[in-house]
C-alpha positions as CSV (number, residue, x, y, z in Angstrom):
1,M,134.3,94.8,52.8
2,V,130.7,95.5,53.6
3,V,128.4,96.3,50.6
4,N,125.2,98.1,51.1
5,F,122.8,97.3,48.4
6,K,120.3,99.9,47.1
7,V,116.9,98.3,46.8
8,F,113.8,99.5,45.0
9,K,110.5,98.8,46.7
10,K,107.0,99.0,45.7
11,C,103.8,98.1,47.5
12,A,100.4,97.2,46.2
13,P,97.6,99.8,47.1
14,N,96.2,97.5,49.7
15,N,99.7,96.9,51.2
16,M,99.1,93.3,51.0
17,I,102.0,92.5,48.6
18,T,105.5,94.3,48.3
19,L,108.0,93.9,45.4
20,Y,112.0,94.3,46.1
21,M,114.4,94.6,43.2
22,N,117.9,95.9,43.5
23,R,118.0,97.1,39.7
24,R,115.8,98.2,37.1
25,E,118.0,98.0,34.2
26,F,118.9,94.7,32.4
27,V,121.6,94.4,29.9
28,D,121.0,92.7,26.4
29,S,124.4,91.5,25.1
30,V,122.6,90.4,21.8
31,T,123.1,86.4,22.6
32,Q,121.6,86.7,26.1
33,V,119.9,88.8,28.5
34,E,120.6,89.3,32.2
35,P,117.9,87.4,34.4
36,I,115.2,89.5,36.2
37,D,115.4,88.7,40.0
38,G,113.7,90.0,43.0
39,I,111.8,89.3,46.4
40,I,107.9,89.4,46.9
41,V,106.8,89.9,50.6
42,L,103.2,88.7,51.5
43,D,100.9,90.0,54.3
44,D,100.2,87.3,57.0
45,E,96.5,87.5,55.9
46,Y,97.2,86.5,52.3
47,V,99.6,83.7,53.5
48,R,96.6,82.5,55.9
49,Q,94.2,82.6,52.9
50,N,96.6,80.9,50.7
51,R,96.1,83.4,47.9
52,K,97.7,82.4,44.5
53,I,100.5,84.9,43.9
54,F,101.7,85.4,40.1
55,V,104.5,87.4,38.9
56,Q,104.9,88.4,35.0
57,L,106.9,90.1,32.7
58,V,104.8,92.4,30.5
59,C,106.0,94.3,27.3
60,N,103.8,97.3,26.7
61,F,103.9,98.5,23.0
62,R,102.2,101.6,22.0
63,Y,102.2,102.4,18.3
64,G,99.6,105.2,18.1
65,R,98.4,108.4,19.8
66,E,96.2,107.8,23.1
67,D,94.1,110.8,21.9
68,D,93.2,109.2,18.6
69,E,91.8,106.0,20.4
70,M,88.0,105.5,20.1
71,I,85.7,102.9,21.6
72,G,86.9,99.5,20.9
73,L,90.1,100.6,19.3
74,R,93.3,100.8,21.0
75,F,96.9,101.6,19.6
76,Q,98.5,99.4,22.2
77,K,99.5,96.0,22.5
78,E,100.3,94.4,26.0
79,L,102.4,91.3,25.9
80,T,103.0,88.8,28.6
81,L,106.5,87.5,27.9
82,V,106.9,85.4,31.1
83,S,104.5,84.4,33.7
84,Q,105.2,82.4,37.0
85,Q,103.3,81.5,40.0
86,V,105.3,82.2,43.1
87,Y,103.0,81.4,45.9
88,P,102.1,78.7,46.9
89,Q,105.6,77.9,45.8
90,Q,106.1,75.5,42.7
91,K,109.2,73.1,42.8
92,Q,111.9,74.8,41.1
93,D,115.6,75.3,41.5
94,I,116.4,79.0,41.9
95,Q,120.1,80.2,42.1
96,L,119.8,83.2,44.5
97,T,121.9,86.4,44.1
98,K,123.5,87.9,47.3
99,M,120.8,90.4,47.3
100,Q,118.0,87.9,47.4
101,E,120.0,86.0,50.2
102,R,120.2,89.0,52.4
103,L,116.7,90.1,51.8
104,L,115.4,86.5,52.6
105,K,117.1,86.9,56.0
106,K,116.0,90.2,57.0
107,L,112.2,90.0,55.5
108,G,111.3,86.7,57.1
109,S,109.4,83.7,56.1
110,N,106.7,85.6,54.0
111,A,109.5,86.7,51.5
112,I,109.5,84.7,48.1
113,P,112.5,85.0,45.7
114,F,111.9,84.7,41.9
115,V,113.9,84.7,38.6
116,M,112.6,85.4,35.4
117,Q,114.5,85.1,32.0
118,M,113.7,87.6,29.3
119,P,113.5,86.4,25.8
120,T,116.7,87.4,23.7
121,S,114.5,88.3,20.7
122,S,112.6,90.9,22.8
123,P,112.8,94.5,21.6
124,A,114.8,97.2,23.3
125,S,113.3,99.7,25.4
126,V,112.6,102.8,23.2
127,V,110.0,105.6,23.4
128,L,109.3,108.4,21.0
129,Q,109.6,111.8,22.3
130,Q,106.5,113.9,22.6
131,K,105.9,117.6,22.8
132,A,106.3,119.2,26.3
133,S,102.5,119.9,26.3
134,D,101.5,116.4,25.5
135,E,101.0,114.4,28.6
136,S,99.4,111.1,27.2
137,Q,101.3,108.0,27.2
138,P,104.4,108.0,24.7
139,C,104.6,105.6,21.8
140,G,107.3,103.0,22.2
141,V,108.2,99.8,24.0
142,Q,108.3,99.7,27.7
143,Y,108.6,97.0,30.2
144,F,106.9,96.2,33.4
145,V,107.4,93.6,36.3
146,K,103.7,92.9,37.3
147,V,102.8,91.0,40.5
148,F,99.2,90.4,41.2
149,T,96.8,87.9,43.0
150,G,94.2,85.7,41.2
151,D,92.8,82.3,40.4
152,N,95.4,81.9,37.6
153,D,97.9,83.9,35.5
154,C,95.2,84.7,32.9
155,D,92.8,86.1,35.6
156,R,92.0,89.9,35.4
157,S,94.0,91.8,38.1
158,H,92.5,94.1,40.6
159,R,94.2,97.7,40.8
160,R,94.4,97.4,44.6
161,S,96.1,94.1,44.9
162,T,98.6,94.8,41.7
163,I,102.0,96.0,41.5
164,N,103.5,97.3,38.1
165,L,107.3,98.3,38.3
166,G,108.7,99.8,35.1
167,I,112.1,98.1,34.1
168,R,114.3,98.6,31.1
169,K,116.2,96.4,28.5
170,V,119.4,98.1,27.6
171,Q,122.4,97.5,25.4
172,Y,125.9,98.8,25.9
173,A,128.6,99.6,23.3
174,P,130.8,96.5,22.0
175,T,134.3,96.6,23.6
176,K,136.1,96.5,20.0
177,Q,135.8,99.0,17.3
178,G,134.7,98.2,13.7
179,L,136.2,98.9,10.6
180,Q,136.7,102.8,10.1
181,P,133.6,104.1,7.9
182,C,134.7,105.3,4.6
183,T,132.8,106.1,1.3
184,V,133.4,107.5,-2.2
185,V,130.5,108.8,-4.4
186,R,130.6,110.4,-7.9
187,K,128.3,112.2,-10.3
188,D,128.3,112.9,-13.8
189,F,126.4,115.3,-15.6
190,L,124.6,115.2,-18.9
191,L,126.3,116.9,-21.9
192,S,129.0,118.0,-19.5
193,P,132.6,116.4,-19.2
194,G,134.4,115.0,-16.1
195,E,132.7,114.0,-12.7
196,L,132.3,115.5,-9.2
197,E,133.8,113.3,-6.5
198,L,132.9,113.2,-2.9
199,E,134.9,111.1,-0.2
200,V,133.8,111.1,3.4
201,T,135.5,109.2,6.1
202,L,134.6,109.1,9.9
203,D,137.6,108.8,12.5
204,K,135.9,105.5,13.9
205,Q,132.8,103.4,13.7
206,L,131.6,103.5,17.5
207,Y,130.8,106.7,19.3
208,H,129.6,107.1,22.8
209,H,126.8,109.6,23.8
210,G,128.2,113.0,23.9
211,E,131.4,112.5,21.9
212,K,132.3,114.6,19.1
213,I,132.0,113.1,15.4
214,S,134.7,114.2,13.2
215,V,133.7,114.0,9.6
216,N,136.4,114.3,7.0
217,I,135.4,115.5,3.8
218,C,137.5,115.5,0.4
219,V,135.9,117.0,-2.6
220,R,137.5,116.7,-6.3
221,N,135.8,118.7,-8.7
222,N,136.5,117.4,-12.2
223,S,133.4,118.7,-13.6
224,N,132.4,122.1,-15.1
225,K,129.9,122.5,-12.3
226,V,130.6,124.8,-9.3
227,V,130.1,123.7,-5.6
228,K,128.5,126.4,-3.6
229,K,127.9,125.1,-0.1
230,I,128.5,121.9,2.0
231,K,126.2,120.6,4.7
232,A,127.1,117.6,7.1
233,M,124.1,116.1,9.3
234,V,123.7,113.4,11.7
235,Q,120.3,111.5,11.0
236,Q,118.5,109.2,13.5
237,G,116.8,106.4,11.5
238,V,113.5,105.0,13.4
239,D,111.9,101.7,12.1
240,V,108.7,100.7,13.5
241,V,108.8,97.1,12.4
242,L,105.1,96.6,12.8
243,F,104.4,98.8,10.0
244,Q,105.6,98.1,6.4
245,N,106.1,102.0,5.9
246,G,107.1,102.6,9.4
247,Q,110.5,104.2,8.7
248,F,111.4,107.6,9.0
249,R,114.5,109.9,9.9
250,N,115.2,112.9,12.0
251,T,118.1,115.0,11.6
252,I,119.4,115.8,15.2
253,A,122.7,117.7,14.4
254,F,124.0,119.4,11.4
255,M,126.3,122.1,10.3
256,E,126.9,123.9,7.1
257,T,129.5,125.9,5.4
258,S,130.5,128.1,2.5
259,E,134.1,128.1,3.8
260,G,136.3,127.3,0.6
261,C,133.3,127.6,-1.7
262,P,132.6,128.3,-4.5
263,L,134.6,125.4,-5.6
264,N,135.2,126.0,-9.2
265,P,136.0,123.3,-12.0
266,G,139.3,121.6,-11.6
267,S,139.7,122.6,-7.9
268,S,139.8,120.1,-4.6
269,L,138.8,120.9,-1.1
270,Q,139.7,118.9,2.0
271,K,137.7,119.7,5.2
272,V,136.9,118.4,8.7
273,M,133.4,119.1,10.2
274,Y,132.5,118.3,13.9
275,L,129.0,117.2,14.9
276,V,127.7,116.2,18.4
277,P,124.3,114.6,18.4
278,T,122.5,115.4,21.8
279,L,119.0,115.1,23.3
280,V,119.4,118.6,24.8
281,A,119.4,120.1,21.2
282,N,116.3,118.2,20.3
283,C,114.4,118.3,23.5
284,D,111.5,120.3,22.1
285,R,111.0,117.9,19.0
286,A,108.4,115.3,18.7
287,G,109.3,111.9,17.2
288,I,113.0,111.7,18.4
289,A,113.7,108.2,19.7
290,V,114.9,108.3,23.4
291,E,115.8,105.9,26.0
292,G,112.8,103.9,27.4
293,D,112.2,105.8,30.6
294,I,110.9,109.5,29.6
295,K,110.3,110.6,33.0
296,R,114.0,110.4,34.1
297,K,116.0,113.7,34.0
298,D,119.3,111.9,32.5
299,T,117.3,110.6,29.4
300,A,119.3,110.3,26.4
301,L,119.1,109.6,22.7
302,A,118.2,105.9,22.2
303,S,121.3,104.0,21.6
304,T,121.9,102.0,18.1
305,T,119.9,98.7,18.3
306,L,122.1,95.7,18.0
307,I,120.4,92.6,16.5
308,A,121.9,89.2,15.6
309,S,120.2,89.4,12.1
310,Q,117.5,91.0,10.3
311,D,115.2,87.8,10.9
312,A,115.7,88.5,14.8
313,R,113.5,91.6,14.7
314,D,110.6,91.5,16.9
315,A,107.3,92.6,15.2
316,F,106.5,94.7,18.4
317,G,109.8,96.6,18.3
318,I,111.5,99.8,17.3
319,I,114.9,99.7,15.7
320,V,117.1,102.9,15.9
321,S,120.2,103.4,13.6
322,Y,122.4,106.5,13.0
323,A,124.1,107.8,9.9
324,V,126.2,110.8,8.8
325,K,125.1,112.4,5.6
326,V,127.0,115.0,3.6
327,K,125.4,117.0,0.8
328,L,127.3,119.2,-1.8
329,F,124.8,121.8,-3.1
330,L,125.6,122.7,-6.8
331,G,122.9,125.4,-7.4
332,A,119.4,125.1,-8.9
333,L,120.5,123.5,-12.2
334,G,123.5,121.4,-10.9
335,G,121.4,119.7,-8.2
336,E,123.1,118.1,-5.2
337,L,125.6,115.2,-4.4
338,C,125.2,113.2,-1.2
339,A,127.1,110.5,0.8
340,E,126.0,108.6,3.8
341,L,127.9,106.6,6.4
342,P,126.3,104.7,9.0
343,F,127.9,104.5,12.5
344,I,127.1,103.1,16.0
345,L,126.0,105.4,18.9
346,M,125.8,103.7,22.3
347,H,126.8,104.0,26.0
348,P,129.9,102.4,27.2
349,K,129.7,99.5,29.5
350,P,129.9,100.6,33.2
351,S,132.8,99.2,35.1
352,R,132.1,96.9,37.9
353,K,133.0,99.4,40.4
354,A,130.6,101.8,38.7
355,Q,127.9,99.1,38.9
356,L,128.2,98.6,42.4
357,E,128.4,102.5,43.3
358,A,125.1,102.6,41.4
359,E,123.5,99.9,43.3
360,G,124.9,101.0,46.6
361,S,127.8,102.1,48.5
362,V,130.8,100.2,49.3
363,E,132.7,100.5,52.8
364,A,136.2,99.1,53.5
């Protein structure tokens, strides 16, 4: 079997440095992150001059609008997570991938392999969607592999001899389903006997992007109030960890109905409502968290952020969560009764065959 690898290539503006990588998405499995590997090729002139070449993993966290920046004030943090000198080569043992072995044979003696390990606590790639007319840099977390020449790794790089290649840190859905989400809420009323009971159940805890969510609703009206309308919605929660009050929610799918209403005292109602949260229905809304490559046409809603514990949250990250919320409307005097159920929305982990097809073609 012959495997043809698909390789991403980027050159510095002066064509003295070239970066090769066979993938730009690296999977975070909560306990560990896939290593970042690639090949750097130097021009003969840089080799003769014995130029120092550095490769870095850079996390770019923007937490404010670019248009609001003033002189000396920037709403952006650029964090260097990993830094290595790749030429002149330092003594270190590198376990080469098949792609690196093949490229080293093809590209000659000026090709240098590298491997970097992304910290497990680093935030996931998430950006906040902007309006279509806004062309400034979006708020969120983005990663770059930076290659440059300088006297040391803290030296200021020059644009003509620098490469910045964007990559993403992604998480895939767990292989096992969790417990089926279910909740029961009750409300009693002042000077009124009985109570109103709302039971909400989802058919499962884990959903894949584009999948239909079944919301099972059971209402038991033992009060003297009348239920006039039912509304079910999917809300996306965004937590910008850097700010104490940086939590907000967006309703990304909803459905309301008066079928079976008004629900009079002593009656009960059982109903199933279906919701499908997609980015297509929210493509014109600012503030929606999306996957960290906003230029791609197949960008989707940001997946649920999985973390080992609340203490493992990175200060320069964005935590995304999802929940189904059901509201019963009882009129102006009766108020509302709400129930909420969190769930997980993620992409399924691609099979080995799909990964090979994404990275290249397989010929028998």
